[in-house]
FIFITI-244866 format. One record per residue (C-alpha): y, z, x; residue in three letters. Coordinates in pm, whole numbers, padded with zeros to 5 digits, always signed. Each point is the difference from the previous one (the first is absolute). Layout:
// residues N
YZXALA
...
//
This chain:
// residues 256
+13917-01472+16304UNK
+00193+00189-00270UNK
-00092+00361+00073UNK
+00146+00329+00119UNK
+00068+00122+00352UNK
-00168+00341+00018UNK
+00134+00210+00286UNK
+00115+00345+00108UNK
+00349+00137+00070UNK
-00023-00066+00371UNK
-00122-00361-00037UNK
+00267-00154-00225UNK
+00229-00258+00159UNK
+00280-00239-00091UNK
-00256-00280+00015UNK
-00180+00159-00298UNK
+00324+00017-00201UNK
+00071-00366+00075UNK
-00340-00092-00144UNK
+00091+00180-00325UNK
+00343-00163-00025UNK
-00137-00350+00070UNK
-00289+00039-00243UNK
-00269-00036+00264UNK
-00140+00338-00107UNK
+00022+00184-00332UNK
+00066+00360+00104UNK
+00000+00257+00276UNK
-00205+00310-00076UNK
+00067+00291+00233UNK
-00298+00230-00046UNK
+00058+00376-00010UNK
+00374-00055+00048UNK
+00086+00327-00173UNK
-00205+00319+00003UNK
-00211+00058-00311UNK
+00105+00364+00005UNK
+00367-00101-00025UNK
-00080-00246-00283UNK
-00162+00282-00196UNK
+00297+00230+00063UNK
+00238-00264-00140UNK
-00218-00050-00309UNK
-00018+00376-00055UNK
+00379+00030+00024UNK
+00049-00285-00246UNK
-00250+00150-00246UNK
+00151+00349+00025UNK
+00361-00112-00039UNK
+00168-00105-00322UNK
+00124-00340+00112UNK
+00147-00240-00254UNK
-00123-00360+00027UNK
+00258-00262+00085UNK
-00052-00164-00338UNK
-00209+00038-00315UNK
-00166-00332+00070UNK
-00114+00067+00359UNK
-00173+00304+00146UNK
+00219-00008+00312UNK
+00182+00261+00203UNK
+00311-00174+00123UNK
+00160-00325-00118UNK
-00140-00344+00079UNK
+00289-00232+00081UNK
-00159-00300-00177UNK
+00026+00195-00329UNK
+00378+00037+00051UNK
+00106-00357+00076UNK
+00284+00017-00255UNK
+00068+00376+00005UNK
+00102+00059+00359UNK
+00201+00318-00060UNK
-00292+00160-00184UNK
-00234-00086+00287UNK
+00214+00185+00255UNK
+00040+00299-00233UNK
-00378+00027-00038UNK
-00056-00065+00373UNK
+00221+00299+00085UNK
-00202+00228-00229UNK
-00332-00137+00129UNK
+00088+00046+00367UNK
+00062+00371-00065UNK
-00341+00023-00170UNK
-00170-00177+00293UNK
+00156+00241+00250UNK
-00150+00290-00195UNK
-00341-00168-00033UNK
-00019-00073+00374UNK
+00137+00339+00110UNK
-00225+00155+00267UNK
-00219-00313-00005UNK
-00012-00288+00249UNK
+00262-00226-00163UNK
-00184-00322-00099UNK
+00324-00198-00029UNK
+00100+00070+00360UNK
-00356-00070+00111UNK
+00005-00343-00165UNK
+00343-00075+00151UNK
-00135+00086+00345UNK
-00285-00249-00032UNK
+00245-00275-00105UNK
+00224+00091+00296UNK
-00302-00034+00226UNK
-00067-00361-00105UNK
+00372-00087+00010UNK
+00110+00173+00324UNK
+00314-00215+00033UNK
+00120+00075-00354UNK
+00183+00300-00136UNK
-00106+00164-00326UNK
+00334+00071-00165UNK
+00066+00261-00264UNK
+00016-00203-00317UNK
+00321+00065-00190UNK
+00226-00197-00230UNK
+00351+00121-00077UNK
-00104+00330+00165UNK
-00288+00034-00247UNK
-00358+00030+00124UNK
-00292-00210-00117UNK
-00318+00175-00115UNK
-00208+00091+00306UNK
-00329-00076-00177UNK
-00174-00013-00336UNK
-00309+00204-00084UNK
-00212-00171-00265UNK
-00278+00153-00207UNK
-00233-00245-00174UNK
-00230+00165-00253UNK
-00334-00098-00150UNK
+00020-00333-00183UNK
+00323-00106+00171UNK
+00042-00307+00218UNK
+00288-00187+00163UNK
+00025-00366-00105UNK
+00032-00293+00237UNK
+00345+00012+00161UNK
+00211-00038+00312UNK
+00281+00212+00143UNK
+00286-00210+00131UNK
+00331+00181+00040UNK
+00180-00314+00121UNK
-00062-00155-00344UNK
-00006+00296-00239UNK
+00237+00237+00177UNK
+00287-00232+00091UNK
+00254+00260-00117UNK
-00119+00235+00274UNK
+00083-00016+00371UNK
-00367+00034+00098UNK
-00057-00348-00144UNK
+00172-00153+00304UNK
-00312-00005+00217UNK
-00232-00254+00162UNK
-00334+00167-00069UNK
-00129+00278-00224UNK
-00297+00230+00057UNK
-00163+00239-00244UNK
-00165+00321+00125UNK
-00239+00191-00227UNK
-00139+00337+00102UNK
-00304+00110-00200UNK
+00034+00368-00090UNK
-00292+00010-00245UNK
-00278-00252-00059UNK
-00172-00078-00328UNK
-00366+00049-00084UNK
-00021-00368-00089UNK
+00242-00288-00046UNK
+00362+00003+00113UNK
-00063-00266+00263UNK
+00282-00205+00147UNK
-00058-00374-00038UNK
+00217-00219+00223UNK
-00003-00374-00063UNK
+00068-00272+00252UNK
+00281-00133-00214UNK
+00360+00055+00102UNK
+00254+00032-00278UNK
+00239-00291-00053UNK
+00282-00027-00249UNK
-00189-00270-00193UNK
-00263+00262-00091UNK
+00254+00179-00221UNK
-00112-00215-00293UNK
-00328+00196+00010UNK
+00176+00335-00025UNK
-00117+00234-00277UNK
+00249+00156-00243UNK
-00078+00361+00094UNK
-00079-00018+00370UNK
-00180-00218+00251UNK
-00150-00348-00016UNK
-00271-00183-00188UNK
-00338+00031+00173UNK
-00042-00379-00012UNK
+00195-00002+00329UNK
-00296+00158+00179UNK
-00262-00246-00118UNK
-00200-00128+00302UNK
+00233+00190+00236UNK
-00140+00202+00292UNK
+00021+00374-00057UNK
-00042+00304+00222UNK
-00119+00321-00165UNK
+00144+00312+00163UNK
-00177+00323-00088UNK
+00199+00264+00182UNK
-00096+00360+00061UNK
+00212+00314+00006UNK
+00231+00002+00302UNK
-00010-00378+00055UNK
+00326-00193+00037UNK
+00001-00358-00129UNK
+00271-00244+00110UNK
+00040-00331-00184UNK
+00244-00286-00041UNK
+00092+00072-00365UNK
+00110-00359-00056UNK
-00369-00090-00035UNK
-00133+00053-00352UNK
-00192+00325-00040UNK
-00131+00235-00268UNK
-00182+00333-00047UNK
-00327+00002-00195UNK
-00060+00240-00290UNK
-00052+00365+00092UNK
-00343+00128-00100UNK
-00116+00361+00014UNK
+00209+00315-00042UNK
+00173+00011+00340UNK
+00347-00156+00009UNK
+00110-00251+00263UNK
+00304+00152+00171UNK
+00198-00189+00263UNK
+00327+00028+00189UNK
+00177-00332+00039UNK
+00305-00126+00186UNK
+00142-00334+00112UNK
+00142-00117+00331UNK
+00240-00290+00037UNK
+00036-00170+00340UNK
+00320-00171+00113UNK
-00081-00216+00300UNK
+00353-00084+00118UNK
+00144+00354-00012UNK
-00336+00152+00100UNK
+00027+00257-00277UNK
-00264+00133-00238UNK
+00077+00154-00338UNK
-00230+00214-00212UNK
+00010+00069-00375UNK
-00214+00039-00309UNK
//
């Protein structure tokens, strides 16, 4: 059955991660992963600080590597600036990035999470996204081995996406995950701007994930997914980061 594994921090295991990677299950939802009080503190800091978005097109704090596939130097420049901003945002707050890394370490006890650097330059530690009323995220996949071949983090066996929900919407903003794994032949359905034609999801099983503040969602981002239109006046705000697993070297890399 194509549905989510709903668990708590203490219950997650490597077996659950394997089900996500293999496509047996759609997502892992760790309920109440991060304290609501800390979520609200982060949102307050963001709202009270004059932070420039990563680009005019996207309401993001921090660069998203997939937007810099041909501008590698610019990505690392923006990652350096963003990591300073994140340190200030998470100052005197339980660091959500470290907390997410700890949960990944727990399910991969024989692997080492390495500091992700390239030519002594650090990758972005995360991306904070704000989706406002009327916005949605089209059908897409995130596959660094295909789209980020210029980067060292592309040399991995498996990729995981972790999304921490800092603020939930009044309505809409649901994550739809389809039981359809991306293949190179699907590139002919790619849209000019971003994402893929919705015809790819016709008659395909879908899991609807409606996460609450403080929930952590872990998915295999190589399966097609999208975010439905935000309705109501409360923005959908999430913190996202990727993990790449190397089986032979038993190393794990993180980036955004």
